[in-house]
PAMAR-168801 format. One record per residue: residue in one letter; y, x, z of N, C-alpha, C, CB in turn. Coordinates in steps of 0.001 Angstrom, whole numbers, plus 500000, padded with zeros to 6 digits. Glycine has a CB too. Layout:
# PAMAR-168801
AYXZYXZYXZYXZ;...
END
This chain:
# PAMAR-168801
M121450197890641942122457198100643194121496199167643793122843196591644326;N122624200394644006122403201436644960121747200989646437123777202094645159;K120934201389646916120956200676648512120192202040649495119706198810648587;L120387201868650073119142202820651155117949202732651138119126202643652505;N116916203658651111115250203500650876115141203792652443114258204789649602;Y114936202676653005114899202513654428114764201267654827115947202990655034;I113326200788655361113333199398656223113871198993656731112839199095656871;F115136198097657480115623198367658786115160197519659874116967198318658771;K114821197602660720114395196855662236115964195239662391114666198730664098;S117010195828662267117974195373662045118287194452661315118426195982661880;E118476192705661398118163191729660462119862191729660045117304190172661121;L120585192501660838122741192337659888122220193301659081124858193026660945;L121601195066659092121300196040658790120611195596657082120455196655660012;R119577195170657351118581194308656136119699193546655328117279192969656887;D120205192594656176121106192097654587121850192883654023122108190998654618;L122742193779654933124261194535654256122970195489653337125794195770655781;N121924196042653208121055196713652388120699196002651137119925197017653100;S120160194716651635119839193889650054120834193604649540119103192561649966;R122243193618649990123540192989649348124464194278648493124572192235650760;G123744195654649075124001196636648494125356197763649309124261196003647116;F125527197169650368126743197971650983125982199132651871127843196897652031;L125374199286652073124627201411652379124391201803651325122955201904653246;Y124913202629651354124097203779650530124000204997650850124485203972649374;Q124838205475652204124412206968652831124637206947654247125289208260652231;S123510207309654382123498207343656473123167208833656645121858206154657563;T123563209283657545123454210482658404122139210636659162124555210469659391;D121990209146659757119756209211660327119595207474660238119148210017662967;C119763207454659803119037205732658932118912204705660338116758205968657986;S117667206125660759117160205455662328117714205848663228115863205634662832;F118756205994663776119592206159665049120308204837664638120621207698665280;L121093204599663045122474203555663021121235202120663417123668203438660886;D120048202238662688119150200882662981118788200915664572117572200864661984;E118475201748665590118559201851666870119537200858667438118853203148667183;V121015201515666846122509201317667738122483199503667336124362202522666879;F122727199341666371122284198343665954121446196946665810122230198698665669;S119935197371666867118929196424667538119450196114668772117515196981667721;K119809196656669441120662196976670810121155195318670886122219198411670630;D121172194841672176122241193906672372123789194213673159121547192897673092;K124012195168672278125564195785672545126322195790671197125549197470673157;K127988195357671665128795195982670439128745197706670306130464195504670644;V128495197460668549128765199208668092129983199177667675127826199958666814;T131079200684668221132242200297667982132366201375666620133294200400669342;F133001200938665808132886201994664373134768202009664209131714200999662488;Y134622202860662409135867202747662018136029203348660991136691203067662798;I137177202710660135137813202674658826138735203019658580137943201855658363;G138924204192657959140278204906657760141389203751655870139526207298657295;F141996204328656275142828204093654841143829204604654732143202202899654472;D143968205839653529145504206605653594146277205744652768145622208274652961;P147386205992653723148573205365652169149485205453652014148890204242651764;T148233206211650532149365206596649298150070206161649032149254206719648296;A149300204838648283149886203209647730150796202785648508148850201954647714;K151720201749648023152451200548648596151510199715649000153370199829647691;S150008199135648331148856198561648225147305199338648225149088197911647124;L146843198441648565144759198496649047144837198327647729143538197040650235;H143588198512646747143251197738645607142031197505645792143480198270644355;L141458197211644461140214196887644212138529197345645201140298197418642885;G138794198811645228138050199567645914137834199498647398138425200591645626;H138996199383647654138899198996649341138421198023649425140040198836650200;L138190196843648738137649195263649095136536195214650133136998194487647727;A135745196450648926134621195920649443134064197162650830133481195688648000;W135428198251651018135340197895653004135435197281653744135796198173653783;I136111196186653276137256195128654256136461194365654514138613194312653674;V135400194037653819134596193152653567133201192984654325134478193300652374;L132830194740654179131810195297654963132407194817656684131685197168654568;L133435195272656675134018195669657828134331194016658504135447196769657483;N134832193334657791134649191943658075133607191809658915134448191142656952;R132376191596658193131054191377658465130699191480659643130328192050657857;L130664193073659416130469193611661224131077192841662606131274195132661402;Q132418192635662245132987191988662849132453190894663346133797191858662360;K132361189868662521131502188630662544130308188801663269131135188180661217;A129514189730663262128061190094663652128120190216664985127459191376663037;G129937190406666175130302190976667134130541192231667615129837190653667607;H130688192993666591130881195186666222131854194473666183130262196611664709;K132654195979666745133984196167667254134864197027666498133926196656668523;P135696196809664824136106197510664331137450198773664843136183196717663527;I137538199252664085138884200376664741139722201024662931137763202403666051;I140157200238662870141180200912661277141748201716661652142348200110660426;I141901202582661097142867203916660689143927203904659955142269204841660023;A144955203800659581145757204233658795146580205368658623146245203568658765;G145902206193657664146318207556657939147661208096657412145323208381657445;G148144208206658539149416208388658508149851210175658352149919207632659853;A148781210738659319148521211776658477148493212926657590148417211622658321;T146937211781657700146061212675656774146742212345654897144040212035657076;A147565211146654762148618211222653693149203212363653685149610210289653766;K149982213000654279150882213893654063150403215284653394151480214059655282;I148817215162653219148254216264652617148144215898651535147171216773653051;G147322214891651322146125214271649993144799214502649848146393214720648676;D143881213940649852142619213946650246142075214342648764142100212521650981;P141856215852648221141077216821647264140282216449646503140426217671647749;T139790214939646926137744214302646852138272213596644871137002211938648919;W137147215064644761137150214492643139138358214965642048137310212772643210;K139080215227642617140517215151641788140495216427641031141995215061642794;D141168216131639904141190217397638658142062218717639712142467216754636755;T143295217950639599144883218935640860145115217990641739146858219362640093;E145945218997642041146699219331643834147349217765643143148276221349644412;R147073216578644200147699215228644612149602215402644980146696214689646208;S150487215216644253152181215349645256152364214559646011153565215213644624;L152862215827646885153272215330648017154075214499648294153540215962648544;L153502213462649197154621212161649099155433212264649908154210210792649290;E156528211468650399158203211588651538157547211017652352159944210735651233;Y157893211747653337157404210910655016157757209595654927158265211466656564;E159409208998654021159562207852654172158715206994653917160354207613653754;T158043207316652128157163206372652111156039206192652262157185206021651493;I155705207249652733154171207520653828154311206101654706154269209316655222;A155591206091655130155592205335656704155745203950656068157060205795658010;E156419203685654870156853202242654402155640201809653700158227202165653387;N154775202542653316152948202278652790152517201531653836151752203778652655;T152061202600655047151971202268656012152232201113656654152305202885656325;R153397200937656326153883199292656990152999198119655976156063198937656737;R153826198463655106153297197424653861151409196858654306153339198647651945;I150667197950653746148969198507654666148917197524655719148902200369655609;T149526197476656390148887197525657885149352195800657865149775198883659373;S150152195414657723150868193733657666150255192894656651152571193675657231;K149737193873655986148149192717655429146592192654655821147804192962653909;L146777193897656892145115193615657491145377193004657715144205194093658346;H145725192723658831145581191261659717145326189820658807147157191001660618;K145407190159658102145006188867657278143525188792657108145669188845655804;Y143025189802656615141325189831656138140805190134658083140758191754654524;I141451190702658437140626191686660058141127190816661190141357193733660498;N140308190872662602140650189639663352140933190970664707139137188073663513;F142010190494664840143264191176666026142891191079667193144710190504666145;D142591189491667389142579189130668791141969187946668742143880189066669493;T140602188638668751139145188227669372138906187559670789138349189470669468;G139191189294671060139237188884672637137802190306673372138557186545672831;T137326189850672936135876190921673162135605192239671968134281189772672992;N135163191735670921135539192527669917136625192395669339134822192541669130;N138117192235669565138985192568668675139266193499668272139731192311668804;A139977194032666701139955194898665956141005196269666242140115194197664832;I140741197014666220142243198026666947143041198492665678141719199797667983;L143838198483665525144943198678664515145457200130664608146158197641664766;L145370201575664465146044202967664705146079203833663560145358203744665772;N146938204673663869147662205596662925147516207450663575149522204924662898;N146584207790662468146670209443663093147633209799663209146181210535662475;D148595209291662559149184211014662787149956210902664614150950211528661116;D149658209826664797149664209562666230149265210885667146148637208361666491;W147755211085666723147927212140667577147507214194666379146493211539669175;I147163213564665833147198214878665195148830215771664528146156214548663960;S150222214700664615151384215434664714151980216122666346152381214409664099;Q150760215705666698150384216508668598150019217868668883148997215887669395;I149256217891667650148214219134667822149098220406667415146720218994666727;N148790221456668582149005222942668377148512223415667592148771223688669171;F148921224430666559147460225083665580146460226273666163148071225877664075;M147828226569667505146796227395667484145880227514668967147421228704667040;E146142225697669283144962225638670183144076224528669263145385225107671924;F144222224359668489143342223393667310141810224551666885144705223052665416;L142737225663666659142174227008666134140863227363666727143136228175666426;R141900227453668005141086228099669345139567227108669268142191227780671191;N139999225981669828138749224881670225138404224342668879139213223487671351;F138323224092668488137894223570666860137079224561665777139360223240666025;G138538225600665744137555226409664330136785226635664146137513227275663859;R136013226826665070134945227908665729133819226753665080134982228310667882;F133866225554664587132513224947665216132865223909663396132578223858667502;F134020225254662302133345224841661049133050226270660198134371223714660163;S132026225639659666131770226703658623132591226184656929129815226837658516;V133523228398656696133120228029656040131967227855654652133747228029656211;N131359228279654625130627229011653585129988227393653819129676230789653830;K129457225866654770129113224637654070130663223920653942127878223668654997;M131564224446654358132828223447653157133107223619651712134357223656653544;L132399224998651984132431225535650415131732224887649499131948226847650226;T130264224124650048129731223571649135129588221806649004128608224247649189;M130362221341649911130916220429649579131514220168648262131556220361650335;D131451218523647566131133217953646211132772218082645741130326216177646217;S133501218005646852135144217914646527135783219157646563135966217035647546;V135134220020647254135225221168646868134854222003645852134986221506647490;S133242222160645908132433223029644740132836222844643393130947222713644688;S132927221201643308133310220799641595134811221074641338133051218983641173;R135859221602642042136600222234641739136891223209641208136841222244642169;L136358224539642025135905225855642752134843225845640601134576225591645145;E134333225205640163133301225003639654133790225253638561132654223951639862;R134993224383638342135671224411636911136589225697636549136626223109636789;E137242226122638235138261227498637720139624226571637912137979228258635681;Q139494225175639369140947224772639217140835225095640680141519223139638587;H142883225261640876143048225270641557142624224552643066143664225351641061;L142874225319644069142114224307645483143101224688646198140414224656646313;S144531224151647004144937225030648229144184224430649402146603225039648533;F144648225768650767144417225464651990144480224516652373144861225901652617;L146247223782651690146673222246652314145006221571652145148213221175651099;E144525221020650869143881220155650738142040220618651857143982219973648955;F141460221907651640141188222229651857141160221695653801141481223006651019;S141567221532654731142557221925655688141787219637655866144853222852654992;Y142298219485654657141734217741655128140754217391655746141412216873654179;S139605217999654940138559217859655729138472218274657554137673218626654930;L139117218307657752139063219296659111139715218424659831139785220866659145;L140906217615659915141726216670660631141069215274660278143324216782660198;Q140048215120658847139325213640659204138166213571660469138465213128657752;A137325215042660224136439215658661815136844214942662978136798217369662315;Y138347215451662661139194215816663920139322214442664476140734216586663629;D139465213253663825139467211757664035138543211199663970140092211096663383;F137178211609663987136070211046664361136034211520665947134836211485663397;L136381212594665853135836213201667692136940212094668424136375215561668302;Y138235212222668139139018211859669269138821210445669336140486212257669188;L139113209305668476137835208412667685136556207887669568136580210180665943;F135364209093669137135052208620669832135161209194671356134163208362669329;K135984209896671902136281210079673179136924209385673935136697210906673308;T137839208984672985138802207251673489138380206424673696139613206473672774;Y137580206193672608137381204520672305135996204388672248138050203880670829;D134925205379672291133471205739672283133310204641670697132394205193674100;C133952205483669618133263204980668247132247206163668090134412204804666782;I131104205652667775129908206024667466129361205857665301129025204917668697;L130374205456665072130265205043663635131293205483662796130216203657663492;E130997206096661559132737206123660732132187205922659600133909207660660681;I132912204755658414132100204378657408133311204451656116131311202803657767;G132601205206655163133775205282654220133422205120653123134496206357654182;G134119205061651789132859205090650706132443206151650064133028204324649665;A131886206468649401131151207656649051131174209054648638130721207394648461;D132959208718648299133124210357647919133663210618649030134045210921646613;Q134211210060650508133545210489651721132090211033651953133626209500652437;W131837211198651727130785211868652575130391212964653772130327212195651893;S130950213905652571131237215531652917132398215853654071131802216321651443;N133128214433654229134322214320655235134164213799656442135312213605654782;I132840213011656179132309211659657354131171212987658027131183209603656350;I130673213484657020129385214545657507129808215921658760128810215464655811;S131121216534657891131528217502658769132324216436660688132957218581657527;G132683215422660677132897214391662030131931214362662375133358213016662028;V130441213919661805129021213876663384129125215216662887126938212812663443;D129001216463662749128801217899662680130170217835664210129225218872660674;L131053218185663870131824218446665264131295217877666116133139218088665419;I131530216719666429130909215670667783129541216478667837130626213579667394;R129017216828667164127456217098667929127680218764668611125811217070666443;R128781219725667556128877220871668368129379220848669912129702221684667657;A130708220325669130131878220133670443131371219563671984133081218893669909;T130515218243671573129946217291673048128833217298673177130146215834673195;G127798217702671736126660217695672070125678216423672096126793218205673085;K126609215374671434125803214071671450126009213343670105126262213095672684;Q125443212654669683124909212040668182126382210558668003122576211149668414;T126476210800666273126891210011665692126363209641664726127732210174665553;I127025208782664138126572208545662892128108207983661929125208207345663065;G127109208981660103128289208681658938127430207842658190128985210062657952;L127882206617657730127938205835656717128502205817655485128214205109657064;T128037205364654303129132205375653273128976204336652041129206206823652692;L129221203733651764129254202098651352129064202629649417131346200964651994;P128442202373648674128799202754647399130256202999646651128228201912646807;L130310203229645511131444203440644662131675201437643796130867205101643296;L132555201426643823132142199697643427132082200523641576133994197838643944;T131366200328640474131269200490638723130899198933638777129830201805637822;T131358199317637132130606198157636209129791198399635646131130197559635333;S129298197922635015127601198183634409127829199093633252126659196615633755;F129261199563632477129355200181631671130173201929632261130000199171630694;G129711201916633738130331203022634391131413203132635131130533203736633705;K132754202432634558133643202738634809134299202098636552134198202451633560;K135170202516636862135414202287638033135710200083638449136839203491638199;M135888199610639325135460198740639518136863197692639716134475199018640492;G137828197615639336139542196885639147139455198291638777140875196089640608;K139897198924638012140313200007636751140338198989635654139095201421636365;T141510198614634889141993198121633783143152198931633551142229196720633841;E142838198848632126144451199211630711145476199310631313145022197953629457;N145321198194632053146996197990632411146648198814633889147787195912632578;G146269199503634996146089199877635990145150199197637198147151200042636178;S145924199321638282144730198839638626144926197316639109144114199765639675;I143985196613639750143401195644640358144027195501642274141699196043640069;W145148195567642525145995195687643680145510194026644679147927195834643011;L145735194577646245145447193580647235146923192861647791144576194347648474;D148105193283647408149195193310647125149327191556646235149441194818646330;R150099190459646454150434189329645481151691189679644515150779187974646346;D152705190614644983153621191839644492152810192456643541154077192942645636;L152044193136643434151902193994642554150879193849640919151483194949643462;T149787192281641724149050191871641612149222190346641484148470192396642314;S149365189693640507149311188152640952148101187330640951150149187408640145;P147908186389642144147136185773642337145741185085641040147995185055642958;F146909184893640468145508184493639021145474185692638105145955182898637706;D146022186819637722145526187802637490144336188221637856146155188401637720;F144507188110639333143593188244640139142375187991640123143850187876640835;W142583186442639948141105185434639746140788185916638534141206183594639686;Q141873185842637193141318185804636024140268187393635361142667185424635180;Y140916188395636478139612189553636516138578189076636704139567190589637496;F138549188586637408137037188116638041136245187582637316137001187207639047;R137180186291636722136440184539635552136138186184634199138686182277634602;N136578187111634415136443187815633043135517188891633340137849188398632399;I134459189306633812133901190237634556132641190461633272133472189681636284;D132323191506632778131062191683631897129920191000632726130698193349631569;D128874190078632260126994189221632444126792189905633315125527189298631227;K126565190715632818125889192193633861126418192371635365126406193850633115;D127511192426635468128462192558637236127587191448637598130648192129637496;V127744190311637361127512189421638060127290189346639410126831189050637624;I125873189463639554124974189526640798125330190265640887123740189467641056;T125468192064640596126352192516641964127376192045642465126809193587641958;L128132191277641841129131191135642973129480190008643505130209191583642701;L128253189167643009128151187554643739127582188438645441126424186021642646;K126645189181645288125826189995647182126800190639647196124131191192647482;F127844191238647054128728192193647386129704190926648258129431193160645908;F130749190305646989131445189671648298131743187854648081133145190609648532;T130296187311647692129946186526648282129502185878649678129572186562647791;T129106184983650426128668184289650650127650183692651093128869184197650278;L127262183481649534125602182861648784124885183566649704125023183331646920;P123432182892650432122729183405650535121933184083649553122425182879651085;L121389185290650130120595185846648339119612185546647937120232187165647998;E118841184654648477117713183901648260118369182626646849117175183153650026;K119423182502647150120328181885645875120314182712644878121822181622646120;V121267183637644997121709184986644579120612184935643191121449186404645942;E119808185153643596118126185599643251118398184684642460116634185516644307;E118513183405642580118000182379641110119282182154640040117464180501641687;M120232183096640659121305182578639748120757184021638491123356182580640648;Q119809184333639141119544185722638089118701185533636883118756186945638855;N118501183891637089117979182897636033119447182753635147117313181237636806;W120635182620635154121935182210635038122428183081633629122802182541636511;Q121299184558633429122134185882632349121396185003631430121745188022632375;G122445185320630482122771185090628700122237183037628557121133186650627304;T123038181835629954122952181388629045124956180760629656121327180443628752;A124834179736629422126909178747629714127388178862631331126877176250629421;K125831179194632073125434178528633462126728180264634394122743178474633848;I125987181024633334126725182927634318127792182297634336126947184953633413;N129367181657633439130436181480633549130571180732635049130864180858632348;D129834180221635461129767179164636575129795179984637648128522178180636612;A128793180857637528128741181470638517129925182868638333127201181739638712;K130568182987637340131853184366637461132828183436638400132875185018635542;I133535182386638303133916181654638721134156180893640370133484181344638000;I132509181067640796132181181108642232133066182727642244130162180998642711;I132011183505641923133441185133642587134352185097642376133574186606642185;A135373184203641790137125184406641514137117183741642418138125183958640190;D136844182233642868136997181523643415137061182177645532135966180598642665;E135895182957645540135846183432647329136567184185647305134636184047648137;I136710184785645941137156186726646327138661186595646235136522188263644861;T139548185258645323140882184991645544140670184413646962141606184022644421;S140061183335647534140568182779648187140524183565649542140141181621648043;F140189184893649732139481185725651317141276186951651408137021187230650791;V141339187043650093142122188073649307143650186860649238141144188646647427;H143664186021649271145159185059648446144714184380649209145495184430646724;S144567183287649679144569181071650146143857181304649510145712179493649837;Q143586179469649825142323178517649106143810177755648345140905177204650494;E145132177586648955145903177310648505146293177856646742146557177547649511;D146115179113646748146531179861645288144844179365644476146903182187645514;V143774179177644899142898179223644111142818178084643610141906179645644517;E143053176706644443143842175463643850145045174963643013144073174997644608;E145871176270643407147019176201642048146194176796640536148648177506642457;I145600177760640766145177178848639846144480177621638845144020180255640609;H143356176505639901142773176101638779143785174599638391141004175891639100;S144761174364638893145801172871638457145996173676637464147355172141639403;K146962175301637236147053175860635706146129176058634796147484176942635641;I145026175893635136144571176187634509143981174647633001143810177001635477;D143682173332634507143703172395634084144750171877633092143562171896634945;A145966172564633448147374172035632845147450172922631060148995172693634219;I147133174085631102146407174580630094145782173750628759145460175112630774;F144545173335629913143298173079628514143253171959628279141736173405628654;I143551171402629400143508169644628975144383168968629016142801168796629624;N145858169200629944146192168530629988147735169296629380145765167894631095;K147589170002628548148450170905627301149488170793627366148330170692625956;D149892171448628994150979171347629445151275172922629468151022170501630703;F151360174018628319151349174848627809152646176219629038151642174200626220;Y153876174944628803155042175882629774155645175560631186156333175970629014;S154834175034631934154974174746633318154363175445634116154687173646633626;S153431176471633445152619177466634527153228178927634289150770177512634227;S152630179344635272153535180975635602152622181862635466154241181317637199;I151384181496633875150064182821633445151611183451633185148435182645631661;S150457185150632662150957186269632465151707186099631355150094187233632414;E152395186592631001153475186682629389153362188042628903155401186411629599;I153550187411627351153519189092626483154820188703626221152344189594624864;N155616189666626290157237190260625567157111190111623652157499192541626095;V157613189716622919157183189983621579158558189996620598156053188807621132;G158947190348619670160112190823618734159637189481617479159949192930618100;K160664189139617301160265187901615883159588188230615025161295187380614977;G158688187751614674157918188103612903156874188953613340159013189117611494;E156353189448615028155623190377615059153931189435614515155845191152616686;Y152622190419614281151826190411613812150993190085615052151729191386613022;L150301188836614845148654188748616012147838189526616853147588188529615432;D147226190603615562146465191843615805147053192592616316145979192451614911;K148570192795616010148816193847616756149718193936617888149124194625616027;V149883192561618450150549192469619961149088192476620741151670190823620322;M147949192298620398146602192198620915146151193526621104145669191436620038;L146648194759620307146371196130620647146850196995621242146260196632619997;D148594195811620890149438196845622065149425196614623254150801196963621983;N149073195042623752148679194424624900146782194802625865148880192822624261;N146039195853624563144839196365625485144076195173625453145201196869627087;Q144242194376624572143065193126624985142247193204623679143772191281625278;V142530194246622715141099194813621761141706196176621540140643193875620002;K140506197484621231140455197781621281141042198762619653139798197387622058;S140768198257618647141659198573617323141987197061616836140732199570615988;L142797198026615832143347195883614573142203195763614088144796195724612654;S140969196656613921139988196134612971139101194906614065138898197619612273;D138903194887615344138380194057616571139357192866616221138576194821618292;A140708193148616254141309191712616591141093191353615209142994191532617224;R141262191113614500140844190864613129139718189949613074140492192103612439;R138517190842613040137812190200613553137182188738614264137924190729613825;L137699189042615564138012188245616523138397187199615996138811188670617342;I139834187782615248140904186482614379139645185387613600142227187459612670;K138654185623612603138183185686611946137055184719612589138179186852611532;A136413185130613770135236184531613875135781183569614246134202184999614586;G137533182750614433137410182084615583137757181955617307136569182130615447;G138234183376617789138314183071618645139107183511619325137591183024618924;I140375183280618501141731182456619114142213181944618691142626182771619518;K143357181031619622143986179790620058145449180164619709143709179384621690;I146377179728619167148174179463619523148090178318620365149348179033618057;N148301178029621139148831176147621505147683175475621410150001175225620299;N146269176486622081145528175584621440144648175074620744145760175375621208;E144784175938619205144983175358617950144209177278617672147012174588617349;R142753176741617025142428178019616287143221178480615675141557178039615520;I143337179559615247144166180514614422142722181801613432145486181535615914;E142850181494611959142222182181611586142885183552610175141241181169611370;D144120183178610081144770184094609515145135185315610167145692183588609109;I144465186793609402144419187555610133146184187851609894143207188573609885;K145991187555609264148385188011608660149057186874610007149339186767605823;Y148681186498610972149288185142611452150942185961611619148376184333613232;K151480185459611932153197186466612537153524185341614040155274186256610750;L154168185822615125154587185114616167156421185129616304153768185784617446;D156789183291615716158005182955614993158545182522616572157912181652613528;S157312181974617451158383181201618647157469180810620040159130179467617918;N158077181079620767156838180744622065155351179959622047157534179843623088;C154997180363622218153711179825622905152609180394623305153222179070622308;I151511179747623526150372180082624237149002180916623455149968178734624777;L149063181665623530147839182941623205146491182915624405148760184792623392;S145313181840623347144000181969623945143284182875622722143234180367624308;I142760184230624177141467185281623905140549184690624263141354186612624565;G139329184562623440138234183615624044137909182561624517137897183833624624;K137543181936625820138054181487626994137961181704627887138012180785627220;K138341182729628478138646183627629536139983183735629271137891184951629599;T141005184161628525142604185084628197142788184237628139143219186086627153;V144084183797629069145219182873628669146465184057628494145560181533629989;F147717183878627717148835184448627993149230183936627609149212185363627892;K151317183629627987152129183211627695152696184201626654152706182833628698;I153410183471624995153703184620624506155539184135624336152624185041623009;I155886185128624937157679185176625010157885185239623200158532187067626089;V158973184975622756159538186405621441160672186151621560159150186446619602;E160976187134621279162972187585621439163694188145620425163396188784622540;E164060187932620095164590188241618627165120189470618161165571187443618328;Q165822189943619211165877191355619586165190192289619931166360191490620208;L163701192023620460162653193162620868161445193348619800161959192769622366;S161977195418620484161119196184619554159682196030619756161417197583619636;T158771196605618862157198196637618840157405197810620214156233197276617006;K158228198523620698157838199514621891157591198955622971158761200453622255;Q158573198130623143158844197402624340157924196242624758160127196908624222;C156633195882624093155982194974623849155091195382625558155247195013622160;S154507194422626381154139194278627713153835193469628575154649194583628151;V152207193385629120152114192517629960153042192498631503150788192572630074;F153165191358631367153570191164633497153471189876633350155469191661634471;S153373189899635100152908188905636081154238188058635958152481189524637704;
END
């Protein structure tokens, strides 16, 4: 796991760095200094409401924010109602489609309502503050902004930003609208510094250039020092973004990703990702996590996956959801009560071949893979092993793929192959 190559005096920062939360900082020494003092640090994280829900990629930010607040520091959460109107060009091949203002407002409402579950907004001394940057950015006079701040931004430097230079190198269109995103994010930091004495901005690694712009703007405009800090982008051992599946993103909103599917995603992670996620998303002491390194290649690694799935699902949803999930699993595998549990479903047409259904629903990469899995005894129907590679689905049943993945098969007489889909 990537971490900052710096030995921190702050016990909190040492722990966070050992867990892999800290990736880049504009000044490690100053960061260590402010966290070593016996006073709270005011910091901010921003979320652009470009979707109805935050996703798994945002969860690392939320967990870090939660840990910092519990350590006594004060978080400011920005809902990017203004910046969402432009769209961050970071690492995108093409310009984002502009969202309607009504959509941004609805997304903001949905996302901010969920944040109250994860962050404490009523602690007293270090209660979190929730703001919308549209409240101040919409009041900006364009000419005054150019006069007061335009001179502090170097176009030469902005052209070297990864998000900009990569697009230009590919000779792909980059609009002035997108180019101005960095200016507005930098202005956010300046506004929060002046208004709330916020000295630290935190974001994902893909926000590094924008964060540097804010630190530079504050230094040039006020002569004061602030800090930028990024987290690594969570990726699997195969280099894929964590939380991206064949069927889309893993969302934090239960209406978009059910608690069962959310839990099952972590129960199904690759063995190589277990230690990374234990450090990031559980409260287990690091000494205990290091001991679990020895579980690799043994059946006990599945116990570690359940620890991860339980703790993350409890944090994002509830402990009651975790208990209900375990009850469903017991009903399926122990009591064989297949039809009472609301696990994910696959709708198929009567007589469809099992191998094709598995392929159509992204459970295997090819028909050959499906048949090999069937021959190896890795597939069960109603908890009975299937070894016939030409097996047809003629009635409702429970499909178990390996020891981790379970679907309810709903057979419909007139359903065509094109309609096959996994849904919760």
